[in-house]
C-alpha positions in Angstrom: -32.3 4.2 -31.1 -30.1 1.2 -30.2 -29.6 0.8 -26.5 -26.2 -0.9 -26.6 -23.9 -3.2 -28.5 -25.1 -6.7 -28.7 -23.2 -8.9 -26.3 -25.9 -11.5 -26.0 -23.5 -14.3 -26.8 -21.2 -13.2 -24.0 -21.2 -15.9 -21.3 -18.3 -14.5 -19.3 -16.2 -17.6 -19.5 -13.8 -16.5 -22.3 -11.8 -14.1 -20.0 -10.8 -12.1 -23.0 -10.3 -8.4 -22.5 -12.2 -7.5 -25.6 -15.3 -9.2 -24.3 -15.1 -7.4 -20.9 -14.6 -4.1 -22.6 -17.6 -4.7 -24.9 -19.8 -5.7 -22.0 -18.9 -2.7 -19.9 -19.3 -0.4 -22.9 -22.7 -1.9 -23.6 -23.8 -1.2 -20.0 -22.5 2.4 -20.2 -24.4 2.9 -23.4 -27.6 1.6 -21.7 -27.1 4.1 -18.9 -26.5 6.9 -21.4 -29.7 6.2 -23.2 -31.7 6.0 -20.0 -30.2 9.2 -18.7 -31.1 11.0 -21.9 -34.7 9.6 -21.8 -35.0 10.7 -18.2 -33.8 14.2 -18.9 -36.2 14.5 -21.9 -39.2 13.6 -19.8 -41.8 16.3 -19.4 -41.1 16.2 -15.6 -37.6 14.9 -15.2 -37.1 12.7 -12.2 -33.8 14.0 -10.8 -33.5 11.2 -8.3 -33.6 8.7 -11.1 -31.2 10.7 -13.2 -28.7 10.7 -10.3 -29.1 6.9 -9.7 -28.5 6.3 -13.4 -25.5 8.5 -13.4 -24.1 6.7 -10.4 -24.6 3.3 -12.2 -22.8 4.7 -15.2 -19.9 6.1 -13.1 -19.4 2.6 -11.5 -19.3 1.1 -15.0 -16.8 3.7 -16.2 -14.6 3.0 -13.2 -14.7 -0.8 -13.9 -13.8 0.0 -17.5 -10.8 1.9 -16.4 -9.8 -1.0 -14.0 -9.6 -3.3 -17.1 -6.4 -1.6 -18.1 -4.5 -3.2 -15.2 -6.7 -6.2 -14.4 -5.3 -9.7 -14.4 -7.0 -12.4 -16.4 -9.2 -13.6 -13.5 -10.4 -10.0 -12.7 -11.0 -9.4 -16.4 -13.1 -12.6 -16.6 -15.0 -11.5 -13.5 -15.8 -8.1 -14.9 -16.9 -9.6 -18.2 -19.3 -12.0 -16.5 -20.6 -9.3 -14.1 -21.3 -6.9 -17.0 -22.9 -9.5 -19.3 -25.2 -10.4 -16.4 -25.9 -6.7 -15.6 -26.7 -5.9 -19.2 -29.2 -8.7 -19.3 -30.8 -7.6 -16.1 -31.0 -3.9 -17.2 -32.6 -4.8 -20.5 -35.2 -6.9 -18.7 -36.0 -4.2 -16.2 
């Protein structure tokens, strides 16, 4: 099962809305996969599930903010989520 869309080439400097949207969606997909894994565990860790859900909710809120974000905010979100995805995949 694929964790998320590949945004490995995203460096956060393009400032393009599509890159920001892709990066946020990739992080949401990562959280969705981890939530599913955690719920399927023989003994689900509810604390972990709640932490994962909180992370996903924050990403969904940032995704929604992209609708009205100016170019600088869009670039910041793209860079933040590209870095977050890298960090999550390495954890």
